[in-house]
Every structure is written in structure tokens, then in C-alpha cells.
N, C-alpha and C positions, 0 to 999 in steps of 0.2 A: 504494500500500500504506500503510495507516494505521500509526501508531506501535505500536498494540497488535498488529497483524498481524506487524510486524517482530520484536517481542519473542517472539511465539509461534513464529515461524520459527526464531529462534536457540535456543530451548529444545526444539524438536520433536525427539524421538528415535524417531519412527516408522520401522520397518524396521531398527532397530539392536538388537543382542543384548547384554545386560549380564550378566556373571558376577559374583556377589556371594558372598563367603565369610563365614562367621559370620552367615548370613542368616536364621536361624530366629527371632531375637529382637533386641531393642535397636536399635542403630544400623544393623545390617545389614538388618533387616526394614523399618524406617522409610525407609531409603534405597531399598530395592527398591520400596516403594510409591510413593515420589516419582518414581523413574525410570519406573515403570509409568504413572503419571499423565501423564508426558510422552510416552508412547507406546512405550516400550522393551519388548521381550520379555525376560523375566527368567529366568535360570538360577541358581537358588538353591542354594548349597552349604553343608552343615553336617554335623557328625558326629552330631547329634541327629535321627534320622529321623522320629520321631513329631511333634516340634515343627516340623520342616521342612515336613512335609506340611500341617500346620495353617496354616503361614505362607503356603504357596503358595495354599491355598484362599482366604485373605484377599486376596491379590494379584489372583487371578483375578476377584474380585468387582468390580475396577476396570475390567474389560473388556479386559484385555490377556492375552496368553499367558504362562504361567509354569509352570516345571517344577522339581522338586526332585531334587537329586543328593547322595547320601551321599558324603562325602569326608573322609578324614583328611589335612588339609593339611600335616602334617609328614612325609608319606610320598611319596617321589619317584614310586614306581609308581602310587600312588593319584592324585596330581596329573596325571600323564601320562594315566592312564585316563580321568579325569573330563573333561579338556579334549578328548580324542579323541571321547568320547561326545557332549559338548555340540556340538562342531563338526560331528559327524555328524548330529545332530538338526536343527541350524539352518543349517549351511553358512557360518557366519560368527561372529566374536566381535569386537565393536566397543569394548566397555567392560569393564575388569576392576577391580573394587573389592576390593582385598585388605584385608579388615576383621577376619578372625578374630583373637581375642586372649584372653589370660588374664593373671592377675597373682598373684604371691605377695608379700605385704607382709612382707618379711624383709630383714635386712642380710646382708652376705656371710658373716658368721660364723654366721648362723642358717640360711642356705639349705643344703639338701642338693644334691648333684650332680644328682639327678633333677629337683628343682624348678628349678634353674638351666637345665638343658637343656630342660625343658618350656617355660619362658617364652621362651627364645631361639628354640626351634623353631617354636612357634605364631605368635609375633609377628613374627619376622624371617626365619627360614629359609623359611617358607611363601611369603613374597613372592617370594623367589628361585625356588622350585620352580615355582610357578604361572606366573610371568612368563616363565620360560625356554621354556615350552610355548605360551604365548599370543602372545608377540611374533612368532615366525615366521608365525603365522596373520594377525596384523595387518599384517605387512610385505607380504603378498600383495595387500591392498587399498590399501596406501599410506597408511593412517592408523589411529589408534586412541587411546584414552585409558585410561591406567592410573592408578588413584587408590589411594594407600596410607594406612592409618590410622596416624598417629603419635600423639603426645601432647605436652601441655605439658612432661611429664617427658622428652621427647626433646630439649628445648631447655634445660632446667635440671634440677638434681638434686632429689630428693625423699627424705624420711626413710623408712627401711624399705621400700625399693622397688628394691634394687640391680639385680636381674636385669631388671626391667621398664624401668628407666631405661637400662640398657645396650642392651636390645633396641630401644627406641623411638628412642634416639640413633642406632642403626644404621639404622633405617627412614628417618630424616630424610636421612642422607647417602647411603644407597643410592638414595633417590629422585633426588637430584641426579646421581649417577653414571649412573643409567639414562637420565635426561633427556638427558645429554650423548651417551651412546652411541647412542641410538635416535631422536633428533630428526630425523636425516637421512632416516629412513624414514617421517616423518610421524606418529610416535608420541609423544604427550605423556605425561609422567609427573609427577604432582603428589602432594602430601602434605597431609592435613588433620590438624591437631593439636588435638584436643578438650581442653577442661578436664573437670571432673567432670560426668558425664552421668548422669541418673537412670535407671540400668539395674540389672539383677540383679548385674552385675559390681561396681558401686559399692557396693551394699548388702552384698555378700560381703566387701568390704574391711573394713567395720566388724566383721564376724564374725572375720576373720583377725587384726585388731588387738585384739580383745577389748574394743571400745568400745561403749557404748550407741548404738543406731542413730540416735536423735533427735539426740544430741550430735554424732555424726559428720556427719550431713547438715547440721546447722546450721553446722558449721565449713566444710563443702564450699561452702556458699552465701556465705561471707565473701569477696566479690569486688565490684568496682565495680557490676555490674548486680544484685547482691544476690539471686541465685538460682542454683540448680543448673541445668545445661543439660538440654535435652530431646533425645531422639534426632532429632526433627524439625529441630532447629537444625543438626545435622550433615548431615542428609539434604539440606537446602537447599544446603549447600556442595558436596555430592557432585554434585547436579544441575548446579551451576555448572561443575565440572571435566569432567563427562561431556558437556556440551553445547557448542555453538559460541559460547556466551557467553565461554568461556575459550580461544578459538582461538589466541591468542598467548601462552598461559601454559604454561610447562613448567619443571620444576625448582623450582616454587613451593612454599613451606611456608606454609600458611594456618592461622593460629591462630584457633580459635573457642572461646573460653573465658570469655566474660563479663567479660573484662578481668583475669583472674587473674594472668597473667604481667606485665601492665602495672603 
């Protein structure tokens, strides 16, 4: 077997089913495409049905099977339903990418209770809800990979992002706790902490802060690699954790931020 064949074998996801939340755009969609390119079947979950169906059509052009499922990831009953349906459709779930996220750029004195709850529910609670239904299914096969989207602000503080920092800090340590609890069942749980990624969510932050978009994006690019990240940068990290390239990695927190924290 040549070196190239060995690498292809390690990244090959043929026969595996990947569930991706927040998959209709941005990091979720880019990651779905990357896993599809590696051969995975994609179960795309999002609350935006029209965009989700468009995303699935894009993924299917890569020659792999993909289906869209509407899901409010903050609802226990919705999470249970969608995992039951996906498992019924494919008979297995090998990869869970907990990626859905929102942000409100406000301090604790500016946040409403609704805004606080919304950020914690989408970014943190959803990981708990989906994982509690996926893990027993992964246990049946004796292996699985769960990947959580954290943030650089899960490792350090940020201005006017109190709820987001709290949620992402929770994601980081929840990842570690899950890795400890479920490693004995062959389930790996890891976290990717992106820096500023050029997505709709990042541009929305400029609007929330009342800053000119050009000025905001220039500041976001002020890091050692001197650019804002792309969704594909994170998708490559997702492929690493989803594949056998990371077979001995669990409880890991991978920072992908162009050197921002450094």
C-alpha cells in the first residue's frame, strides 16, 4: 500500500453517517461537504428548511447521499424525534457534529433573560440534548465521534459577549467531561475552537455592535496569519476528528484561529 493509499484509508468515511446541526450554511455546510467528499452520508439538521434543502442539493452534487431534517435543537422532543428518524432512515449514526450556534454581543447588564437563555440553549444545551440520544446508538456499534463547536471565547473572555463566552466555556468543559464518561464505549468527543470565520454570523456581529462592517472585518483579521478564517478551514479540522486520523484523540480542544489566541 502506497503512502497516498494509507492517507486515503485513514480519511475514508464511506459507509458512515454524519449528523450535522446548523448545517444549512457557514461552517456546518462546509463541513458537510468535506465529510461528503470523504464518502460520508450526510444528515443535515437546521431550523431553516428552505436553506437546508438548498444545502442538501449542493451536497448531493458531490455524489454522496444527503438528506435534510428540520430540527429545533433547543427542544428535547425535537432532538429525540430527529435522531429517531435519522437512525430509522440509515440504521446507524457514526459522527455527530454539534455546530448550531448564535451570538448576542451584549454585556450582562445589557442582555435580556430571553437573549441569555437563547444563547445558552442553542450553543450549549443543544449539545447535551442531541448527544444524550446519539450516544446510546453509538454504544451499540462500539465506536463513534462527537465533535463540538467551541470558540476562542470558550478559552478566554471577550468584550460584549457575556452569554456567548459562558456558553462556549461550557462547551469546552462539557467536551472533556463527555470524553471521560464515554471513552470506555469507544466514543471520542472533541472540540474545535474557531476564531473569527467569514460567515453570516460574523457579519451580524458588526450589525449588533453598530460598527461599520469594513472596520469590523479589518479588526477581525488582526491576527498572526492576517486574515479572517474561512468555513473550509474549520471543515478540515472536522474531517480530522471525524476520521481515523484522530483515532487516539478525545477530550481534545483544537484551536483554529489564525493565531488569534497566541
